[in-house]
C-alpha positions as CSV (number, residue, x, y, z in Angstrom):
1,M,14.0,-23.8,6.8
2,L,12.4,-21.6,9.5
3,I,14.6,-19.1,10.9
4,A,12.0,-17.0,13.1
5,A,8.7,-15.6,13.5
6,V,7.5,-12.7,15.9
7,I,4.5,-11.2,16.5
8,I,5.3,-7.2,15.9
9,A,2.5,-5.8,18.0
10,A,-0.5,-7.5,19.1
11,S,-1.9,-3.7,19.7
12,V,-1.4,-3.3,16.1
13,S,-4.2,-4.7,14.7
14,S,-7.3,-5.0,12.0
15,I,-10.9,-6.4,12.1
16,A,-12.3,-8.3,9.5
17,G,-15.7,-10.3,9.5
18,D,-15.4,-8.6,13.5
19,L,-12.3,-11.0,13.6
20,V,-9.1,-9.2,15.1
21,F,-6.0,-9.9,13.3
22,D,-2.9,-9.0,14.5
23,V,0.4,-8.2,12.8
24,C,3.2,-11.1,12.4
25,Q,6.1,-12.1,10.2
26,G,8.4,-14.5,10.0
27,Y,11.5,-15.8,8.0
28,Y,10.9,-18.9,6.1
29,S,13.4,-20.5,3.8
30,G,15.3,-16.9,3.7
31,T,12.3,-15.0,3.1
32,K,10.9,-12.8,5.2
33,L,7.1,-13.2,5.0
34,P,4.2,-10.7,6.6
35,Y,1.1,-11.9,7.7
36,R,-1.9,-11.1,9.9
37,K,-3.4,-13.7,12.3
38,A,-6.8,-13.9,14.1
39,I,-8.3,-16.7,16.3
40,S,-11.8,-17.8,16.8
41,N,-12.1,-19.7,20.3
42,G,-16.0,-21.2,18.6
43,D,-17.4,-23.4,21.2
44,G,-14.1,-23.8,23.1
45,N,-14.0,-27.6,22.8
46,G,-11.3,-29.4,20.7
47,K,-8.1,-28.3,18.7
48,Y,-7.7,-25.3,16.3
49,A,-8.2,-25.9,12.5
50,L,-5.8,-23.8,10.6
51,V,-6.8,-21.6,7.5
52,I,-4.8,-20.0,4.9
53,Y,-6.3,-17.3,2.7
54,L,-3.9,-16.1,-0.1
55,H,-4.4,-12.7,-1.9
56,G,-4.3,-11.7,-5.8
57,G,-1.5,-9.9,-7.3
58,S,-3.2,-6.1,-6.5
59,S,-2.7,-6.6,-2.6
60,K,1.2,-7.6,-2.9
61,G,3.9,-5.5,-0.7
62,N,5.1,-5.2,2.7
63,D,2.7,-3.1,4.8
64,N,1.0,-6.1,5.9
65,N,-2.1,-4.5,5.6
66,K,-3.4,-4.4,2.1
67,Q,-4.1,-7.9,1.7
68,L,-7.0,-7.7,4.3
69,A,-8.9,-5.5,2.2
70,E,-9.8,-8.5,0.0
71,K,-13.5,-9.0,0.5
72,G,-12.8,-13.0,1.0
73,I,-11.3,-12.5,4.0
74,D,-14.5,-10.9,5.4
75,S,-16.6,-14.1,3.8
76,I,-14.5,-16.5,5.8
77,A,-14.1,-14.8,8.8
78,N,-18.0,-14.3,9.3
79,Y,-18.3,-17.8,8.3
80,I,-16.3,-18.9,11.3
81,L,-17.6,-16.8,13.7
82,R,-21.4,-17.6,12.9
83,H,-20.7,-21.3,12.9
84,N,-18.6,-21.4,15.9
85,E,-15.8,-22.8,14.2
86,K,-12.4,-23.2,16.4
87,A,-9.7,-21.5,13.9
88,V,-6.5,-20.0,13.3
89,F,-6.9,-17.6,10.3
90,V,-3.4,-16.8,8.7
91,V,-3.6,-14.3,5.7
92,P,0.3,-13.8,4.3
93,Q,1.1,-10.9,2.1
94,C,3.2,-11.8,-0.4
95,P,6.3,-9.6,-1.4
96,S,5.7,-7.0,-4.4
97,D,8.6,-8.9,-6.4
98,K,7.3,-12.2,-5.9
99,S,4.0,-14.4,-6.6
100,W,2.3,-17.3,-4.9
101,G,4.7,-19.8,-6.9
102,G,7.9,-21.0,-7.3
103,P,10.2,-20.0,-4.0
104,M,7.0,-18.6,-2.3
105,L,5.3,-22.0,-2.1
106,S,8.3,-23.2,0.4
107,V,8.0,-20.1,2.3
108,L,4.3,-20.6,2.6
109,E,5.0,-24.6,3.5
110,G,7.3,-23.0,6.1
111,L,4.4,-20.7,7.7
112,I,2.3,-23.5,7.8
113,D,4.7,-25.7,9.6
114,E,5.4,-23.2,12.2
115,Q,1.7,-22.7,13.0
116,M,1.0,-26.1,13.5
117,Q,4.0,-26.5,15.8
118,A,1.4,-25.8,18.8
119,A,0.2,-28.7,20.5
120,D,-3.4,-27.5,20.3
121,M,-3.8,-27.4,16.6
122,D,-5.8,-30.2,14.8
123,H,-3.5,-31.7,11.9
124,N,-6.6,-33.1,10.6
125,R,-8.3,-29.8,9.6
126,I,-6.0,-27.6,7.5
127,Y,-7.9,-25.3,4.8
128,I,-6.8,-23.1,2.0
129,F,-8.7,-20.5,0.2
130,G,-7.3,-18.1,-2.4
131,G,-8.5,-15.6,-5.2
132,S,-6.9,-14.5,-8.7
133,M,-2.9,-15.1,-8.1
134,G,-3.9,-16.7,-4.5
135,G,-6.3,-18.9,-6.7
136,T,-3.3,-20.1,-8.5
137,G,-1.1,-20.2,-5.8
138,T,-3.9,-22.1,-3.9
139,W,-3.8,-24.9,-6.7
140,S,0.0,-24.8,-6.7
141,M,0.1,-25.8,-3.0
142,L,-2.1,-28.7,-3.7
143,S,0.3,-29.9,-6.4
144,A,3.8,-29.0,-4.4
145,Y,2.4,-30.7,-1.1
146,P,0.1,-33.5,-1.9
147,G,-1.9,-34.6,0.9
148,L,-1.0,-31.7,3.4
149,F,-4.2,-29.8,3.0
150,T,-7.9,-30.9,4.1
151,S,-9.5,-29.3,1.4
152,A,-9.2,-26.4,-0.7
153,M,-11.0,-23.5,-2.6
154,P,-8.8,-21.8,-5.3
155,V,-10.9,-19.2,-6.8
156,A,-10.2,-17.6,-10.6
157,G,-6.7,-19.5,-10.5
158,N,-5.0,-21.4,-13.3
159,P,-4.0,-25.0,-12.4
160,S,-2.0,-25.6,-15.8
161,Q,1.2,-26.0,-14.4
162,C,0.0,-28.3,-11.7
163,I,0.8,-32.1,-11.2
164,A,-2.6,-33.8,-11.2
165,D,-1.7,-36.9,-9.4
166,N,-0.7,-34.9,-6.5
167,V,-3.6,-32.4,-6.7
168,V,-6.0,-35.1,-6.5
169,K,-5.2,-36.1,-3.2
170,T,-7.4,-33.2,-1.8
171,P,-10.8,-32.5,-2.2
172,I,-11.4,-29.0,-4.1
173,F,-14.4,-26.8,-4.7
174,T,-13.4,-24.0,-7.3
175,V,-15.2,-21.3,-8.9
176,M,-15.1,-19.3,-12.4
177,G,-16.8,-16.6,-14.1
178,T,-17.8,-17.1,-17.7
179,A,-16.7,-13.3,-18.4
180,D,-13.4,-13.7,-16.8
181,R,-10.8,-12.3,-19.2
182,I,-7.5,-13.2,-17.4
183,M,-8.0,-16.7,-16.1
184,S,-9.5,-19.5,-18.5
185,V,-12.3,-21.4,-17.4
186,Q,-11.9,-24.0,-20.0
187,V,-8.2,-24.5,-18.5
188,T,-9.8,-25.1,-15.3
189,S,-12.6,-27.5,-16.7
190,D,-10.2,-29.5,-18.5
191,F,-8.1,-30.2,-15.5
192,I,-11.1,-31.0,-13.3
193,S,-11.8,-33.3,-15.6
194,L,-8.7,-35.0,-15.5
195,L,-8.8,-35.0,-11.4
196,N,-12.6,-36.6,-11.8
197,S,-10.9,-39.3,-14.1
198,L,-8.3,-40.0,-11.2
199,G,-10.8,-40.5,-8.5
200,G,-10.9,-36.9,-7.3
201,E,-13.5,-34.9,-5.0
202,T,-14.1,-31.7,-6.8
203,M,-16.9,-29.5,-6.9
204,F,-16.9,-27.0,-10.2
205,E,-19.1,-24.0,-10.5
206,T,-19.0,-21.2,-13.1
207,E,-21.0,-18.0,-12.6
208,D,-22.6,-16.7,-15.7
209,G,-21.3,-13.4,-16.7
210,W,-19.1,-12.7,-13.9
211,S,-15.7,-10.9,-14.5
212,H,-12.6,-12.0,-12.8
213,E,-13.0,-9.2,-10.2
214,T,-16.7,-10.2,-9.8
215,T,-15.4,-14.0,-9.2
216,C,-12.9,-12.9,-6.8
217,V,-15.5,-10.9,-4.7
218,Q,-18.4,-12.9,-4.8
219,S,-17.1,-16.9,-4.9
220,Y,-17.1,-17.1,-0.9
221,T,-20.6,-18.1,-0.2
222,D,-21.9,-20.1,3.1
223,Q,-22.3,-23.0,1.0
224,R,-19.0,-23.4,-0.8
225,I,-17.3,-22.4,2.8
226,G,-19.2,-24.8,4.4
227,W,-18.3,-27.5,1.9
228,V,-14.5,-26.8,2.3
229,M,-14.7,-26.8,6.1
230,A,-17.0,-30.0,6.6
231,H,-13.9,-32.2,5.4
232,I,-11.9,-33.8,7.9
233,K,-9.0,-36.4,7.7
234,G,-9.6,-39.6,9.0
235,E,-7.0,-41.7,11.1
236,D,-6.0,-43.5,7.8
237,G,-5.6,-39.9,5.9
238,V,-8.6,-40.3,3.9
239,E,-10.8,-37.6,3.7
240,S,-14.4,-37.7,4.7
241,V,-17.1,-35.1,5.6
242,R,-17.3,-34.6,9.4
243,S,-19.9,-36.2,11.1
244,E,-21.7,-33.0,12.2
245,K,-24.1,-31.6,9.7
246,A,-22.9,-29.5,7.0
247,V,-24.5,-26.1,5.7
248,C,-25.7,-27.3,1.8
249,C,-27.8,-24.0,1.1
250,T,-28.3,-20.6,2.7
251,E,-30.7,-18.3,1.8
252,Y,-31.3,-14.4,3.1
253,Y,-34.7,-12.4,3.3
254,A,-35.2,-9.0,4.1
255,L,-37.5,-8.3,7.3
256,N,-40.3,-7.4,4.3
257,G,-40.2,-10.8,3.3
258,C,-38.3,-10.4,-0.1
259,R,-35.1,-12.6,-0.9
260,S,-31.8,-11.0,-1.2
261,D,-29.2,-12.9,-3.1
262,A,-26.4,-10.2,-2.0
263,P,-27.1,-9.3,1.5
264,H,-25.0,-6.0,2.5
265,N,-24.7,-4.7,6.2
266,G,-28.3,-5.6,7.9
267,I,-30.5,-7.5,9.9
268,Y,-32.0,-10.6,7.6
269,V,-33.9,-13.5,8.3
270,V,-31.1,-16.7,7.5
271,K,-32.4,-20.1,6.0
272,R,-30.0,-22.6,6.1
273,S,-30.6,-26.2,4.8
274,F,-28.6,-28.9,5.8
275,S,-26.8,-32.2,4.9
276,D,-28.9,-34.2,7.0
277,G,-32.1,-32.7,5.7
278,S,-32.7,-30.5,8.6
279,H,-33.1,-26.6,8.0
280,D,-32.8,-23.7,10.3
281,A,-34.1,-20.0,10.4
282,R,-33.1,-17.4,12.4
283,I,-32.7,-13.7,12.6
284,E,-29.1,-12.5,12.4
285,Y,-26.9,-9.1,11.6
286,I,-24.9,-10.0,8.1
287,K,-21.6,-7.7,7.7
288,Q,-20.6,-7.9,4.3
């Protein structure tokens, strides 16, 4: 049950991907939950999507700051800004003695419910991302609250304790590294196969040689984030892809013409391919 939520100080903020995250906290199901919140006004039209990111185990605490250091947040924030998404981006911090599972699932649901009470929020666009412990937490939220989310991206997580009949209601893009020694690629592969047998919409990619840490850092590409955020719920509750074109592939080139697979803080020619077969190229400053 929601008890209270407050913005501690709008003047105390951090920047990720050029989005400014205010310091907030709330009490949900009797648990204090610190979180950061940023708002992107996008093109100014329509309602706001809600984007949730669940961090990994090393970012637990109560300083309401450590979680923002995860690289996935920068990647998602940059995507939101570059694509003029109108969105509220919320990044909660898990208490040190808990994980994104068990009682914390209802705490997260309370946070989401509070955010969606605003009249200008779009209930057809609620997206959840997470890596490592946050990846497992993302799987768990899909299992505990079937149909709540529009689509999801659990990275390097463990779905073994999830109810497939519940999870199948949400489109999923998941990524695992073949050199991950913490989470099992086979467990995820088997669960994805089960979802597919139930008629689920899934995307499952493995990255050769990626460790657990590398997977949590590098998985959040424009193509994958774009797949997640291209989904929207229809009036009948059925998931579909937004009518506007979605990014299918993004390529980066240095100004000397050499392709870069890992652009980092500089000016690049960015070429994008879209779901309608069209292409676009422009010069952009990339901050990673």
